[in-house]
Backbone as CSV, one residue per row, in Angstrom:
resi,resn,N_x,N_y,N_z,CA_x,CA_y,CA_z,C_x,C_y,C_z
1,MET,-16.610,-14.321,40.018,-15.213,-14.005,39.731,-14.719,-14.750,38.495
2,ALA,-15.089,-16.039,38.388,-14.650,-16.837,37.238,-15.186,-16.254,35.940
3,ASN,-16.466,-15.835,35.948,-17.057,-15.255,34.737,-16.362,-13.960,34.371
4,TYR,-16.027,-13.154,35.377,-15.334,-11.886,35.123,-13.979,-12.141,34.482
5,LEU,-13.237,-13.112,35.022,-11.926,-13.407,34.482,-12.012,-13.904,33.052
6,PHE,-13.046,-14.724,32.757,-13.209,-15.245,31.400,-13.495,-14.113,30.420
7,VAL,-14.424,-13.228,30.794,-14.773,-12.105,29.927,-13.586,-11.179,29.743
8,ASP,-12.871,-10.891,30.835,-11.722,-9.992,30.770,-10.632,-10.574,29.874
9,THR,-10.338,-11.863,30.037,-9.303,-12.503,29.229,-9.695,-12.549,27.768
10,THR,-10.958,-12.902,27.502,-11.438,-12.986,26.119,-11.405,-11.627,25.444
11,THR,-11.857,-10.592,26.167,-11.890,-9.242,25.601,-10.492,-8.747,25.280
12,ARG,-9.569,-8.916,26.228,-8.200,-8.449,26.010,-7.539,-9.214,24.870
13,GLY,-7.760,-10.540,24.823,-7.159,-11.343,23.766,-7.682,-10.974,22.400
14,THR,-8.989,-10.729,22.299,-9.586,-10.350,21.018,-9.088,-8.991,20.562
15,ASP,-9.051,-8.040,21.488,-8.625,-6.677,21.161,-7.171,-6.649,20.712
16,SER,-6.309,-7.351,21.426,-4.892,-7.330,21.077,-4.631,-8.069,19.772
17,SER,-5.354,-9.158,19.514,-5.159,-9.917,18.270,-5.619,-9.118,17.064
18,SER,-6.781,-8.503,17.156,-7.279,-7.707,16.029,-6.377,-6.505,15.779
19,GLY,-5.843,-5.930,16.865,-4.926,-4.810,16.699,-3.638,-5.216,16.004
20,THR,-3.132,-6.401,16.326,-1.918,-6.884,15.676,-2.144,-7.122,14.194
21,VAL,-3.303,-7.670,13.835,-3.627,-7.875,12.419,-3.691,-6.532,11.695
22,GLU,-4.270,-5.516,12.343,-4.354,-4.191,11.724,-2.959,-3.594,11.516
23,TRP,-2.069,-3.739,12.508,-0.698,-3.263,12.339,-0.003,-4.013,11.210
24,ALA,-0.207,-5.338,11.155,0.438,-6.150,10.118,-0.020,-5.735,8.725
25,MET,-1.315,-5.535,8.539,-1.817,-5.132,7.230,-1.308,-3.739,6.864
26,SER,-1.191,-2.862,7.840,-0.655,-1.522,7.580,0.781,-1.609,7.088
27,LEU,1.581,-2.441,7.739,2.973,-2.618,7.334,3.071,-3.247,5.948
28,LEU,2.210,-4.208,5.660,2.244,-4.873,4.356,1.854,-3.917,3.228
29,LEU,0.903,-3.043,3.491,0.503,-2.078,2.462,1.643,-1.102,2.168
30,ASN,2.476,-0.835,3.167,3.638,0.030,2.948,4.819,-0.721,2.346
31,HIS,4.723,-2.053,2.305,5.802,-2.890,1.761,5.190,-3.938,0.835
32,PRO,4.741,-3.526,-0.334,4.050,-4.453,-1.242,4.883,-5.649,-1.669
33,GLU,6.208,-5.510,-1.648,7.053,-6.653,-2.020,6.956,-7.765,-0.987
34,VAL,6.779,-7.399,0.282,6.592,-8.394,1.333,5.226,-9.059,1.180
35,LEU,4.214,-8.255,0.890,2.864,-8.787,0.673,2.850,-9.760,-0.505
36,LYS,3.561,-9.426,-1.559,3.618,-10.290,-2.740,4.264,-11.628,-2.401
37,ARG,5.345,-11.595,-1.642,6.015,-12.846,-1.266,5.124,-13.687,-0.361
38,ALA,4.414,-13.035,0.554,3.521,-13.763,1.460,2.398,-14.444,0.683
39,ARG,1.817,-13.737,-0.280,0.741,-14.322,-1.090,1.256,-15.483,-1.928
40,ALA,2.460,-15.344,-2.445,3.043,-16.425,-3.250,3.237,-17.679,-2.403
41,GLU,3.646,-17.502,-1.146,3.819,-18.643,-0.254,2.495,-19.368,-0.029
42,ILE,1.435,-18.598,0.191,0.118,-19.203,0.405,-0.364,-19.906,-0.853
43,ASP,-0.223,-19.262,-1.998,-0.686,-19.864,-3.257,0.059,-21.166,-3.545
44,GLU,1.340,-21.196,-3.206,2.134,-22.391,-3.496,1.753,-23.560,-2.597
45,HIS,1.564,-23.296,-1.313,1.378,-24.384,-0.355,-0.087,-24.685,-0.034
46,ILE,-0.989,-23.730,-0.255,-2.399,-23.940,0.064,-3.265,-23.972,-1.192
47,GLY,-2.990,-23.063,-2.111,-3.767,-23.009,-3.343,-5.021,-22.171,-3.205
48,HIS,-5.976,-22.410,-4.111,-7.180,-21.570,-4.178,-8.468,-22.365,-3.989
49,GLU,-8.339,-23.617,-3.593,-9.526,-24.475,-3.483,-10.157,-24.451,-2.096
50,ARG,-9.434,-23.926,-1.118,-9.940,-23.889,0.261,-9.237,-22.781,1.024
51,LEU,-9.770,-22.479,2.204,-9.165,-21.459,3.046,-7.993,-22.033,3.849
52,VAL,-7.115,-21.155,4.260,-6.024,-21.539,5.156,-6.605,-22.062,6.464
53,GLU,-6.039,-23.142,6.961,-6.446,-23.713,8.238,-5.276,-23.689,9.214
54,GLU,-5.597,-23.883,10.489,-4.549,-23.850,11.514,-3.462,-24.885,11.243
55,THR,-3.846,-26.042,10.735,-2.868,-27.096,10.470,-1.916,-26.742,9.326
56,ASP,-2.231,-25.680,8.574,-1.381,-25.252,7.463,-0.234,-24.347,7.908
57,LEU,-0.299,-23.839,9.126,0.659,-22.818,9.549,2.118,-23.249,9.453
58,PRO,2.470,-24.505,9.759,3.881,-24.899,9.577,4.371,-24.783,8.137
59,LYS,3.446,-24.752,7.174,3.814,-24.616,5.770,4.019,-23.153,5.373
60,LEU,3.725,-22.239,6.291,3.753,-20.810,5.976,4.733,-20.064,6.891
61,PRO,6.004,-20.405,6.827,6.973,-19.769,7.738,7.133,-18.273,7.507
62,TYR,6.980,-17.814,6.268,7.173,-16.379,6.018,6.034,-15.562,6.617
63,ILE,4.816,-16.109,6.579,3.687,-15.420,7.223,3.964,-15.295,8.717
64,GLN,4.513,-16.331,9.304,4.837,-16.273,10.729,5.943,-15.246,11.002
65,CYS,6.884,-15.121,10.080,7.925,-14.092,10.228,7.309,-12.698,10.218
66,ILE,6.304,-12.492,9.377,5.621,-11.196,9.307,4.960,-10.873,10.645
67,VAL,4.315,-11.881,11.241,3.667,-11.676,12.533,4.699,-11.347,13.605
68,HIS,5.808,-12.080,13.624,6.866,-11.801,14.611,7.415,-10.384,14.443
69,GLU,7.651,-9.987,13.212,8.209,-8.655,12.971,7.208,-7.562,13.336
70,THR,5.932,-7.822,13.107,4.893,-6.872,13.516,4.886,-6.713,15.029
71,LEU,4.957,-7.836,15.746,4.964,-7.784,17.209,6.256,-7.175,17.745
72,ARG,7.329,-7.274,16.996,8.570,-6.618,17.415,8.410,-5.106,17.367
73,LEU,7.900,-4.610,16.255,7.758,-3.161,16.076,6.606,-2.590,16.894
74,PHE,5.521,-3.346,17.007,4.326,-2.842,17.684,3.785,-3.891,18.654
75,PRO,4.508,-4.157,19.749,4.028,-5.139,20.730,2.713,-4.689,21.344
76,VAL,1.798,-5.630,21.507,0.458,-5.274,21.988,0.469,-4.796,23.436
77,ALA,1.502,-5.169,24.188,1.658,-4.674,25.559,3.057,-4.071,25.670
78,PRO,3.237,-2.829,25.227,4.585,-2.242,25.121,5.363,-2.214,26.430
79,LEU,4.668,-2.107,27.549,5.344,-2.119,28.848,5.127,-3.436,29.584
80,LEU,4.525,-4.407,28.916,4.217,-5.708,29.492,3.403,-5.536,30.780
81,VAL,3.241,-6.617,31.521,2.561,-6.534,32.816,3.625,-6.271,33.868
82,PRO,3.479,-5.196,34.645,4.557,-4.833,35.576,4.764,-5.861,36.687
83,HIS,6.021,-6.244,36.886,6.455,-7.048,38.027,7.599,-6.281,38.685
84,GLU,7.819,-6.529,39.939,8.911,-5.830,40.597,9.803,-6.812,41.345
85,SER,11.102,-6.459,41.417,12.054,-7.299,42.138,11.817,-7.156,43.635
86,SER,11.832,-8.287,44.336,11.565,-8.262,45.776,12.800,-7.884,46.588
87,GLU,13.978,-8.058,45.999,15.227,-7.721,46.689,16.202,-7.101,45.687
88,ASP,17.218,-6.402,46.195,18.302,-5.928,45.330,18.972,-7.145,44.683
89,CYS,19.304,-7.035,43.396,19.950,-8.160,42.714,20.780,-7.639,41.547
90,THR,21.558,-8.540,40.961,22.373,-8.210,39.803,21.966,-9.119,38.654
91,ILE,21.620,-8.525,37.507,21.196,-9.285,36.326,22.051,-8.845,35.153
92,GLY,22.789,-9.783,34.579,23.633,-9.462,33.437,24.646,-8.367,33.733
93,GLY,25.105,-8.301,34.985,26.083,-7.291,35.357,25.493,-5.958,35.765
94,PHE,24.155,-5.840,35.696,23.498,-4.589,36.065,22.849,-4.719,37.439
95,HIS,23.026,-3.694,38.247,22.392,-3.682,39.569,20.922,-3.313,39.414
96,VAL,20.056,-4.139,39.974,18.611,-3.893,39.946,18.144,-3.691,41.377
97,SER,17.654,-2.505,41.663,17.230,-2.190,43.029,15.888,-2.840,43.352
98,ARG,15.691,-3.104,44.595,14.410,-3.641,45.061,13.277,-2.690,44.649
99,GLY,12.193,-3.278,44.122,11.038,-2.474,43.724,11.055,-2.038,42.275
100,THR,12.151,-2.307,41.540,12.202,-1.961,40.111,11.187,-2.803,39.350
101,MET,10.354,-2.168,38.493,9.316,-2.972,37.853,8.987,-2.578,36.422
102,VAL,9.650,-1.656,35.820,9.313,-1.270,34.455,10.130,-2.082,33.460
103,VAL,9.443,-2.765,32.534,10.096,-3.463,31.426,9.497,-2.911,30.136
104,ASN,10.294,-2.211,29.359,9.803,-1.554,28.150,10.106,-2.422,26.935
105,ALA,9.166,-3.302,26.580,9.360,-4.189,25.424,9.508,-3.383,24.144
106,TRP,8.762,-2.301,24.022,8.820,-1.458,22.821,10.244,-0.947,22.610
107,ALA,10.884,-0.487,23.683,12.247,0.049,23.578,13.258,-1.060,23.314
108,ILE,13.083,-2.207,23.971,13.996,-3.334,23.754,13.939,-3.795,22.307
109,HIS,12.746,-3.837,21.741,12.564,-4.300,20.367,13.137,-3.333,19.335
110,ARG,13.419,-2.110,19.739,13.945,-1.106,18.818,15.367,-0.669,19.191
111,ASP,16.005,-1.433,20.024,17.345,-1.105,20.498,18.367,-1.431,19.404
112,PRO,19.107,-0.446,18.885,20.089,-0.700,17.816,21.249,-1.586,18.250
113,GLN,21.437,-1.755,19.559,22.489,-2.658,20.029,22.048,-4.116,19.935
114,LEU,20.746,-4.331,19.796,20.212,-5.693,19.731,19.743,-6.083,18.337
115,TRP,19.359,-5.080,17.539,18.735,-5.355,16.247,19.418,-4.578,15.130
116,ASP,19.586,-5.228,14.001,20.082,-4.574,12.800,18.945,-3.792,12.165
117,GLU,19.174,-2.500,11.897,18.135,-1.624,11.340,16.825,-1.802,12.122
118,PRO,16.824,-1.454,13.387,15.688,-1.760,14.259,14.363,-1.111,13.865
119,LEU,14.400,-0.001,13.142,13.154,0.671,12.772,12.618,0.202,11.424
120,SER,13.343,-0.690,10.762,12.915,-1.202,9.452,12.048,-2.437,9.620
121,PHE,11.091,-2.585,8.698,10.215,-3.762,8.671,10.886,-4.832,7.828
122,LYS,11.490,-5.813,8.504,12.256,-6.862,7.824,11.867,-8.234,8.389
123,PRO,10.796,-8.829,7.877,10.376,-10.146,8.385,11.463,-11.209,8.269
124,GLU,12.369,-11.035,7.301,13.415,-12.031,7.071,14.306,-12.225,8.293
125,ARG,14.356,-11.237,9.183,15.219,-11.356,10.352,14.765,-12.518,11.250
126,PHE,13.520,-12.963,11.099,13.012,-14.044,11.942,13.046,-15.403,11.250
127,GLU,13.679,-15.480,10.092,13.787,-16.782,9.434,14.668,-17.722,10.242
128,LYS,15.550,-17.153,11.059,16.317,-17.925,12.032,16.051,-17.319,13.403
129,MET,15.382,-18.096,14.255,14.966,-17.594,15.569,16.023,-17.843,16.640
130,ASP,17.293,-17.924,16.246,18.361,-18.174,17.209,18.606,-16.943,18.083
131,ASN,18.910,-17.183,19.334,19.332,-16.122,20.262,18.332,-14.975,20.374
132,MET,17.032,-15.301,20.370,16.004,-14.274,20.501,15.587,-14.042,21.955
133,LYS,16.013,-14.922,22.860,15.574,-14.816,24.242,16.004,-13.486,24.855
134,PHE,15.062,-12.849,25.504,15.246,-11.586,26.223,15.340,-10.359,25.319
135,LYS,15.506,-10.526,24.009,15.481,-9.336,23.157,14.195,-9.281,22.329
136,TYR,13.474,-10.394,22.230,12.165,-10.422,21.571,11.167,-10.942,22.592
137,ILE,10.404,-10.016,23.201,9.551,-10.388,24.337,8.165,-9.762,24.228
138,PRO,7.455,-9.928,23.112,6.124,-9.314,23.007,5.126,-9.875,24.017
139,PHE,5.374,-11.096,24.507,4.482,-11.700,25.494,5.178,-11.894,26.839
140,GLY,6.271,-11.180,27.054,7.049,-11.398,28.246,7.962,-12.601,28.060
141,THR,8.556,-13.067,29.145,9.444,-14.225,29.059,9.525,-14.901,30.416
142,GLY,10.034,-16.112,30.423,10.161,-16.838,31.680,8.832,-17.397,32.157
143,ARG,8.769,-17.742,33.415,7.580,-18.401,33.949,6.383,-17.465,34.078
144,ARG,6.600,-16.160,33.927,5.491,-15.209,34.039,5.109,-14.612,32.693
145,ASN,5.457,-15.297,31.621,5.055,-14.777,30.307,3.569,-15.007,30.090
146,CYS,3.028,-14.416,29.041,1.594,-14.477,28.778,1.173,-15.916,28.478
147,PRO,0.193,-16.467,29.203,-0.227,-17.841,28.960,-0.960,-18.015,27.630
148,GLY,-1.386,-16.916,27.039,-2.121,-17.006,25.772,-1.258,-16.772,24.543
149,ALA,0.075,-16.765,24.716,0.973,-16.449,23.600,0.799,-17.416,22.431
150,GLY,0.755,-18.696,22.718,0.628,-19.684,21.653,-0.661,-19.535,20.885
151,LEU,-1.765,-19.357,21.615,-3.061,-19.178,20.967,-3.084,-17.893,20.152
152,ALA,-2.546,-16.816,20.714,-2.531,-15.533,20.012,-1.775,-15.629,18.697
153,ASN,-0.617,-16.284,18.716,0.163,-16.430,17.487,-0.605,-17.199,16.429
154,LYS,-1.300,-18.259,16.835,-2.062,-19.057,15.877,-3.244,-18.264,15.310
155,VAL,-3.948,-17.555,16.183,-5.109,-16.778,15.740,-4.682,-15.673,14.785
156,VAL,-3.657,-14.916,15.157,-3.202,-13.803,14.331,-2.657,-14.302,12.998
157,THR,-1.834,-15.350,13.032,-1.235,-15.866,11.799,-2.295,-16.433,10.871
158,SER,-3.260,-17.177,11.408,-4.336,-17.742,10.586,-5.190,-16.643,9.964
159,THR,-5.519,-15.637,10.767,-6.356,-14.532,10.278,-5.638,-13.749,9.191
160,LEU,-4.386,-13.413,9.447,-3.613,-12.650,8.466,-3.454,-13.445,7.174
161,ALA,-3.153,-14.725,7.287,-2.994,-15.567,6.097,-4.290,-15.636,5.292
162,SER,-5.419,-15.734,5.969,-6.710,-15.787,5.273,-7.008,-14.486,4.538
163,LEU,-6.688,-13.360,5.174,-6.919,-12.064,4.532,-6.049,-11.907,3.299
164,ILE,-4.797,-12.340,3.392,-3.888,-12.254,2.240,-4.341,-13.195,1.134
165,GLN,-4.791,-14.375,1.519,-5.221,-15.375,0.543,-6.466,-14.933,-0.237
166,CYS,-7.396,-14.272,0.449,-8.715,-14.020,-0.138,-8.894,-12.640,-0.767
167,PHE,-8.076,-11.667,-0.385,-8.354,-10.298,-0.811,-7.117,-9.595,-1.363
168,GLU,-7.362,-8.750,-2.345,-6.358,-7.811,-2.845,-6.540,-6.508,-2.084
169,ARG,-5.456,-5.947,-1.577,-5.538,-4.697,-0.822,-4.501,-3.718,-1.343
170,GLU,-4.893,-2.460,-1.381,-3.980,-1.396,-1.799,-4.212,-0.178,-0.925
171,ARG,-3.209,0.690,-0.873,-3.378,1.950,-0.154,-4.416,2.807,-0.865
172,VAL,-5.079,3.652,-0.099,-6.123,4.518,-0.665,-5.522,5.505,-1.654
173,GLY,-4.340,5.982,-1.371,-3.685,6.942,-2.262,-2.200,6.670,-2.341
174,GLU,-1.472,7.685,-2.776,-0.015,7.534,-2.906,0.683,7.555,-1.557
175,GLU,0.036,8.172,-0.564,0.674,8.320,0.741,0.809,6.965,1.428
176,MET,1.914,6.841,2.179,2.121,5.636,2.976,1.109,5.597,4.115
177,VAL,0.767,4.401,4.553,-0.128,4.249,5.699,0.574,4.772,6.945
178,GLU,-0.128,5.580,7.722,0.456,6.154,8.929,0.718,5.063,9.954
179,LEU,1.913,5.091,10.542,2.301,4.098,11.553,2.613,4.796,12.869
180,ILE,1.629,5.490,13.399,1.773,6.206,14.657,0.899,5.523,15.703
181,GLU,1.477,5.280,16.874,0.741,4.616,17.937,-0.266,5.553,18.576
182,GLY,-1.430,4.995,18.927,-2.438,5.748,19.650,-2.385,5.422,21.134
183,LYS,-3.396,5.835,21.861,-3.445,5.618,23.306,-4.257,4.357,23.602
184,GLY,-3.805,3.605,24.586,-4.520,2.399,24.970,-3.559,1.337,25.467
185,LEU,-4.059,0.411,26.274,-3.208,-0.626,26.843,-2.631,-1.539,25.779
186,SER,-3.398,-1.776,24.693,-2.924,-2.676,23.640,-2.318,-1.919,22.468
187,MET,-2.005,-0.642,22.655,-1.327,0.210,21.680,-1.991,0.158,20.300
188,PRO,-3.200,0.703,20.164,-3.850,0.727,18.858,-3.193,1.749,17.932
189,LYS,-3.571,1.718,16.662,-3.087,2.731,15.735,-3.723,4.070,16.071
190,ASN,-2.984,5.141,15.811,-3.516,6.479,16.035,-4.721,6.735,15.134
191,LYS,-4.627,6.265,13.876,-5.746,6.358,12.941,-6.073,4.957,12.443
192,PRO,-7.337,4.553,12.477,-7.698,3.221,11.982,-7.271,3.043,10.527
193,LEU,-6.920,1.841,10.183,-6.467,1.543,8.828,-7.592,1.721,7.828
194,GLU,-7.308,2.438,6.747,-8.217,2.553,5.612,-7.487,2.065,4.373
195,ALA,-8.108,1.153,3.637,-7.465,0.600,2.448,-8.523,0.174,1.443
196,MET,-8.134,0.110,0.187,-9.020,-0.414,-0.847,-8.899,-1.934,-0.851
197,CYS,-10.030,-2.594,-0.972,-10.041,-4.046,-0.840,-11.019,-4.654,-1.835
198,LYS,-10.609,-5.742,-2.461,-11.516,-6.498,-3.327,-11.143,-7.971,-3.251
199,ALA,-12.133,-8.824,-3.451,-11.903,-10.263,-3.391,-11.035,-10.699,-4.571
200,ARG,-10.141,-11.635,-4.310,-9.313,-12.178,-5.382,-10.165,-13.083,-6.274
201,GLN,-10.005,-12.928,-7.545,-10.790,-13.724,-8.488,-10.530,-15.220,-8.294
202,GLU,-9.283,-15.583,-7.974,-8.938,-16.993,-7.793,-9.677,-17.629,-6.628
203,MET,-10.135,-16.810,-5.666,-10.803,-17.332,-4.464,-12.313,-17.148,-4.505
204,SER,-12.853,-16.723,-5.633,-14.282,-16.404,-5.715,-15.164,-17.605,-5.388
205,ASP,-14.817,-18.791,-5.857,-15.648,-19.973,-5.596,-15.662,-20.312,-4.095
206,VAL,-14.503,-20.188,-3.467,-14.435,-20.484,-2.028,-15.227,-19.458,-1.226
207,LEU,-15.115,-18.185,-1.584,-15.813,-17.131,-0.853,-17.328,-17.233,-1.030
208,LYS,-17.775,-17.708,-2.163,-19.215,-17.858,-2.395,-19.836,-18.882,-1.445
209,GLU,-19.031,-19.830,-0.992,-19.539,-20.883,-0.140,-19.558,-20.501,1.341
210,LEU,-18.982,-19.363,1.685,-18.955,-18.939,3.082,-20.311,-18.418,3.535
């Protein structure tokens, strides 16, 4: 049982993290001005002599904003893990009947009553994380939230920062990258991301040593 749980947790964590990176890169290719600002942040605080490390993440707040905004628009578990109320109760003035168990994070994250321009990709909205409780819940909230949230954020942010630091990416053509959800528990893209990619000349010495 322990081995099964380890494999299941590792597989789900890897799949959801890689999917989030793919969504983030898709959004960045459709918003080159955001990609440019993110690269400038990395170049300023990390430079070209080494790769981004986990300890560098506090120096890269805008990259973290990009990850938060990606998870807002495309949460890896759009309906979260279902829980149900054991008794009738009232939450925030709303009556919740016993047995209610659907929490739609995808819908909450796109609710115009909670978010300004909810369908727009605006990482800047997370530069101040005030009053985000219950309206930004990609990993759930409270005592039953995802125990791997902290690790997932670090893995995704480090991976995305490394990709931005080391490679130039562009759309294959003039068309915007498709942002349609596919089928699956971790909400993959309907079509896998295709992009043109080349190593940045400034990082050539570092990449040669890998």
